[in-house]
N, C-alpha and C positions, 0 to 999 in steps of 0.2 A: 284171356279167360274165355271159356266156351259159353255159348248162350245158356246152357243149363246151369253153369256156375253163376253167371250174372243173375239169372232168375232166382236161384236158391238164396243168394246173398240178399237181394232186394226184398224178396218175400219174407226172408228170415228177419231182416231188420224191421220191416213194417209190423210184423207180428210180435216182435220183442224177443225172438229166439237168438238173434245176433245182437250182442250188447254194443253200446256206444263206442267203447274203446276199440273194438275190432273194426267197426265201420269207419271210425276216425283214422285208423291205420291205413285202411284201403283208400280212403279219400286223399290222404297225404301222399300215398304212393302214386295215385293218378295225378295229383297236383304236380309232383316232381317229374314223373316219367311219361305222362300223357296216356292216351288210349288209342288203339287202332280204330279205323273207321268201323270195322265190324263190331268191335266191343262197344263203341259209342252207340251204334244202331241198336244192338241188343239191349243196352241199358235204357235207351229211349222207348223202345217197344214195351219192355217190361214195366216201366213206370206208367206208360199210357194205359196199360191194361190192368193197373193195380186197383182201379175203382170204377165208378160209373162211366159209361161211354155213350156219347150222343152220335147221331148219324144225320147229317145235313149235306149229302153229297152234291146237291145242286146249288149250294150256297157259297157265297164269298165270306172271307174273314180277313182281318189284317192284324198284325202284331207290331208294336213299337218297342224298341229296347229302352224307352224312357227318354226324358228330356225336360227342359224348362219351357213351360208354355206350350207343350205339345197337345194340341187339341184337334189333331187331324182326324181321329175317329168321329168326332162330332160334326165335321164338315164334309169329309170325303164319302163317308158311308151313306148318308142321306142322298147324296148326288148319285152314287152307284145304284141305290135302290130305286130312285126316280127314273133311272135309265133302263129299268127292267132286269137288273141283276140283283137277286135277293141276297140279303145279308143276315146271317145268324152268328152273333158274336157273344161269346162268354168272356167276361172281362173280370179284372180284379181291382182291389183297392190299392192305393199308392203307398209306398214306403220311401220317404225322401222329401224332396223339395215341395212338391204339391201332390194332391190326391191323384188317383188313377181315374179312368173314365167313369167308374162306378161313383166315386166321390163327387165328380163334377156334375153328373146327372142328379145325384142326391140333393144338390143345392137348389133344384127346381122343386117348389113345394108340392108334396103329394106323390112325387115320382117313386115307383116301386119296382123292385127286381124280383118280386115273388111270382115267378113264372114257372108253371109246370112244363114239362117237355111238350105235352099236347097243346097247351096254350101258346107256347112259343112257336110251334109249327103253324098254328092257325094264324098268328100274327104275321109270320113271315109270308104266308100265302096271301093275306088280305092287304098288308101294308108294304111288305117287301123288306122290313127291317125290324129286328128284335135284338135287344142287348140284355143279358142277364148276368148274374154273378156266377163265377166259376165254381164256387162251393167246394165240393169234395172230389173234384176231378184230380186224377193222378195223386192220390194221397201219399204214395211212396216218395214222389218228388218233394212234397211238402215236408215230410219227415227228414229226408236227406238234406234238403236245403237248409233247414233249421240247424242241422249239425255242421254243414259247411260254413254257415254264418259264424258259428262259435269256435271253429277250428282254423279259420284263416284260409280256407280252401275254396272260396267263392270264385276267385279269378283263375279259372281253368277252362280252356276252350271246350273240351269235350263235355265237361260237367255243365257249363252254361248252355251249350247247344242242346244236350239231352233234356235239360230242365225245361227250356222253352218249348221244344217241339213235342215233348210228351204231353203237355197240357193242350197244345193246339190239335194234336192228333186225337186226343180224347174228346175234343169239342166236335169233331166230325165234319167240319166244312170241307168241301171238295176242292176249293180254290183259295189260296192263301198268299198274301203279300206281306213281306217282312220289311219294316222300316228300321234300318240299322243306323243309329246315330254315331257321328264321329266328331270329336272336338272336346274342348275343356269342360263343357257341361254334360258330357256323355260318359257312359261306362267305358266305351272304347275311345281312347284319347287321340288315335290317329287313323288315317284312312286305310292303312295296310291291315291293322288289327280288325277294323270294321269289315273290310272285304273278306278276310279270312272267316270271320263269324258268319257273315251273310252267305258265303258259299257253303258252309257247313249246314246252316239252317235249311237252305234250299235242297241240298243233297239228301239230308235226313228225311225231309218232308216227302220228296219224290219217292224215296225208298219205301215209305209207308203208304204210298198210293195217293198222295195229295199233290195236285198241280200247284207249283209254288214259283214265286219270283221275289226279287228283292231290290230295294233302293238303298243306297248309302247317302245319307243326308247330313247337312251341317248342323252342329250344335255348339258353336262357339259363342253365340249370342241367343237370347230367348227367341222362340218362334212367335211371330206376331208381337203384339204389345202387352197382352194380358197374361199374368202369371198368378194363378189362384182359381179356385173352383167356380164360384159364381161369375167372377170376372171373365173366365174363359168361355163360359156358357154365353154370356152377353156378346163377346167378340164373335163367337161362332154364329150366333143368330144374325148378327149384323152382316156377316159375310154371306150367309145363305139368303138373306133378304135382298142382296145386291147392293148394300150400302158400301161406301168407300172403306177399304180394308188394307192392312199392311201388305206390302207387295210380296214379302216372303210367304206369308200365310196363304195369300191368293194363289201364288205359283205352286206351292206344294200341295194344296188341297186339290187343285185341278190335275196335277201330275199323278197323284196317288189314285184319284178317282178314274182317270183315263187308263192307268196301268191295270186296275182291277177289271175294268170293262174289257180290255184287251185279253187278259187272262181268261175271262169267261167266253171269249170268242165273239164279242160284239163289234160290228164293223164301225169304222170311222169314230173311234172312241173320243178323240179330242173335241170334235164338233158336237157329238152327242152330249158330252159334259157341258159345253157352253149352252146348248139349248135347254138343258135341265135347270141351269142356274138362271138364265135370263127369262125363261117362261114362268118362273116361280115354282116349278114342279119340285125342286129339291127342298125348298123351304116348306112347301105344303106337306111333303113326305115327313120332314122333321116334326112338324106340328102334329100330324096324325100319329106318329110314333110316340111322342111325349104323352099325348092324350090317351093312347091305348094302354100305356103303363102307369096311368093314374096321375100324371103330372098336370099342373095347372098352367095351360098355355097362355092364359091372361097374364101370368106372372112374368112371362118372357118379355113383355113390353116394359116392365120395371124390375129388372133382375135384382134380387135382394143382396146387393153388395153392401159392405159396411158403410155406415154414415160417417164414421171417423176417418177423415182423409187428411193426409199431410203431404205437401209438395216438397221435393228436394230440388235445389237450384244448382246450376252449373257454377263451378268455382272460377272459371276463366273462359275466354273466347278462343275459338279454334274449330277443329273438325273432330268428330268422334272417330277415334282410331280403334277403340275396343269398348264394348259394354258387356262385360263377361257374364255368360249364362250362369256359371257356378255361383258367383256372388249374388246375382239377382235371385237365384233359387234359394240360397241360404237366407237372404233377407225375407223372402216370402215365407219360408219355414219358421223363422223367428216370429213373424206376425201371426202365425197360426194356420197357414194354408196347407201344411203338410204334417207328416209324422216322423219323429226321430225314432220312435219305437212303435211296434205294431198296434199296441193298445191306446196310443195317443188319440185324443179327440181333435178333430179338424174343425176349424172355424170356416164355414163355407163362404162367408163374405169377405175374408181377409185375402191379402195378396199385394202384388206390385203391378202397376201399369207403367210400362216403359214408354217414354215419349219421344225417344230418339233412337236411330239405328246407326250402325257403322257407316261412315261416309257423310252423315248429316253435318251441316254447319251449326254451330251453337254459340250463343252469346253469353257472356258472364251474367249470372243472375237468372238466366232463362230456366224454367222448370224442365227437369230431365226425367223425372219419375213422380208418380203418386203412390203413396203408401196407404193401404186400406187395412184398418184394424187398430186394436188398442194395445196389443202385447209388444213389448220390446221395441217400441217405435224409434227411440234414439239410436239404439244399436243397429237396427235395420237401415236407418238413414245413413249411418256411417259406412256400412258395408256396401250400400248402393254407390256412394261416392268413391269408395276404394275400387269398385268394379269398373269405373269409368276412366278411360284414358283419352286425353285430348291432345291432338297433334296441331302444330302450327301450319302444316301443309295439308292440302286436300288428300283424302283417302278414298280408295275405290271400295265398292260394295262387294262382299264375298258371295260366291255362288250358294244357292240353296240346295240343289241336287248335285252331289259330288260324283255319283256313278250309279249305273243300273246294271243288274245281272239278268 
């Protein structure tokens, strides 16, 4: 298809001139036959230009392809901002096991995303970090994605790539890191698929004038311990304060922050990240960011997680061979931490706290997880137990970062 054809079809579908059945036929053709890079780029550009566009060419942003317990925006972005690399992020709500970054921050009492573009610019200048809701960016993508969801054409590399990059291009940040997950708890189930997507995201972004890089990261087990909105805020705050934190969360937060600084051209990024954490500058930046957007920073000392807590015990002694991300995410969803459909109400205090990681020794009867919330507790406990695999022999810990581009 020529660029003119792509633009005419996309604009026609958004306006209602092209009916669902015709767009469905095109999406199925793309799903079966694929698209050339030029067609994919034309589709990405057309969707990016279909609505409001922002311009923050001096700012950083990051995008994650989703995951269980993925709180890296909450940890790495305040670090980057504290290091003098401004961040302007437009984010969305989650659909699946837990909420998105918007839902997580909404669990802080008073937190608001009602930022005009002018106020967002002022906050970026004064604090170095602003996060607001994506809203009506790339409305053509929103309409086409809804049709993909109902026609079984979601799992198409060019359609996935164009959907992601169109929204990020409309955001207008000049520097972008993609965190592409690979594993049982990710959309991309193996490293080859994740690499292919990461390469496409970076190439599309660069073609649209955005400096981009990507990491391929593991998602076979939950990231960190907390899975759920307020629980993840609490774990992120503890990390930024310098409290003891899960090793995988600590490693990934530092790696992403350093890659963002490198992308921006800041010298000695690894040591710069360490200074921001140990000096308290990263935590102070997070507090100023929360306060600027109406959040009650005092509530961060006593994060409002559910008071209804149940522990799940190990059925036998051995070593953790697997604590599957997909099952833990499903348990958190049942407890109320996520959405099965877009209109579902999220319980901000619900979720799962995983107490063991792959490779840990475990004794029979030892607590392996805590369930927070009142919905479907028995079923959630059963799923947590089904997600745990115990070996008689010691098991090595899997890597957190699988590859960088």
